[in-house]
C-alpha positions as CSV (number, residue, x, y, z in Angstrom):
1,M,-61.6,-50.9,29.8
2,T,-59.3,-52.1,26.9
3,I,-56.5,-49.8,25.7
4,V,-54.9,-50.3,22.3
5,F,-51.3,-49.3,22.1
6,I,-50.0,-48.2,18.7
7,E,-46.4,-47.3,18.1
8,N,-44.6,-46.1,15.0
9,V,-41.0,-47.3,15.5
10,L,-38.2,-44.8,15.4
11,G,-36.5,-46.3,12.4
12,S,-39.6,-46.2,10.3
13,C,-39.8,-43.6,7.5
14,Q,-43.6,-43.8,7.3
15,V,-46.3,-41.7,9.0
16,I,-49.1,-43.8,10.5
17,Q,-52.7,-42.6,10.3
18,V,-55.0,-43.8,13.1
19,L,-58.8,-43.1,12.5
20,E,-61.3,-43.4,15.4
21,D,-64.7,-43.8,13.7
22,F,-67.6,-43.0,16.0
23,G,-70.2,-43.3,13.4
24,D,-71.2,-39.6,13.3
25,Y,-67.6,-38.3,13.1
26,V,-64.0,-39.4,12.7
27,V,-61.0,-38.4,14.8
28,E,-57.6,-38.6,13.1
29,H,-54.2,-39.1,14.7
30,K,-51.0,-39.0,12.8
31,L,-48.0,-40.8,14.3
32,Q,-44.6,-39.7,13.2
33,P,-41.6,-42.1,13.5
34,G,-41.0,-42.6,17.3
35,D,-44.5,-41.6,18.3
36,S,-47.1,-43.8,20.0
37,A,-50.7,-43.6,21.0
38,R,-53.0,-45.2,23.5
39,I,-56.6,-45.5,22.3
40,A,-59.5,-46.8,24.4
41,A,-61.3,-49.5,22.6
42,S,-65.1,-49.5,22.7
43,R,-67.9,-51.3,21.0
44,F,-69.2,-47.8,19.9
45,K,-66.3,-47.0,17.6
46,S,-64.0,-48.5,15.0
47,I,-60.2,-48.1,14.9
48,I,-58.5,-48.0,11.5
49,V,-54.7,-47.9,11.2
50,N,-53.1,-47.0,7.8
51,E,-50.0,-45.7,6.3
52,A,-50.7,-42.0,5.9
53,Q,-50.6,-40.7,2.3
54,S,-50.5,-36.9,2.1
55,A,-53.0,-36.6,-0.8
56,V,-55.6,-38.8,0.8
57,A,-55.1,-37.7,4.3
58,A,-55.3,-34.0,3.4
59,S,-58.6,-34.6,1.5
60,L,-60.5,-36.5,4.3
61,P,-63.2,-34.3,5.8
62,F,-63.5,-34.9,9.6
63,R,-66.2,-34.1,12.1
64,R,-69.0,-34.2,9.6
65,P,-71.8,-36.8,9.4
66,E,-70.7,-38.0,6.0
67,A,-67.1,-38.4,7.1
68,R,-67.5,-42.1,7.9
69,R,-68.5,-42.9,4.3
70,E,-65.8,-40.7,2.8
71,A,-63.1,-42.2,5.1
72,R,-64.1,-45.7,4.2
73,R,-64.1,-44.9,0.4
74,A,-60.6,-43.4,0.7
75,V,-59.3,-46.5,2.5
76,A,-61.0,-48.8,0.0
77,A,-59.5,-46.8,-2.9
78,R,-56.0,-47.3,-1.7
79,A,-56.5,-51.1,-1.2
């Protein structure tokens, strides 16, 4: 099994948003400065790492079938 380690360094002033996209639903993790996460990599999901923006992060609907499309639209709109 492959584990991905993501760390938001303590000196950072940004919140990091990690999305685990399983196709049918999305699981969100927010990492504050100094936090870290270990996420198991799998061919059955995508892992997306972004800088969290409160307006976008608050509006993302999770655990619904259409969450994948909406999460991708929100990420594309910020790019």
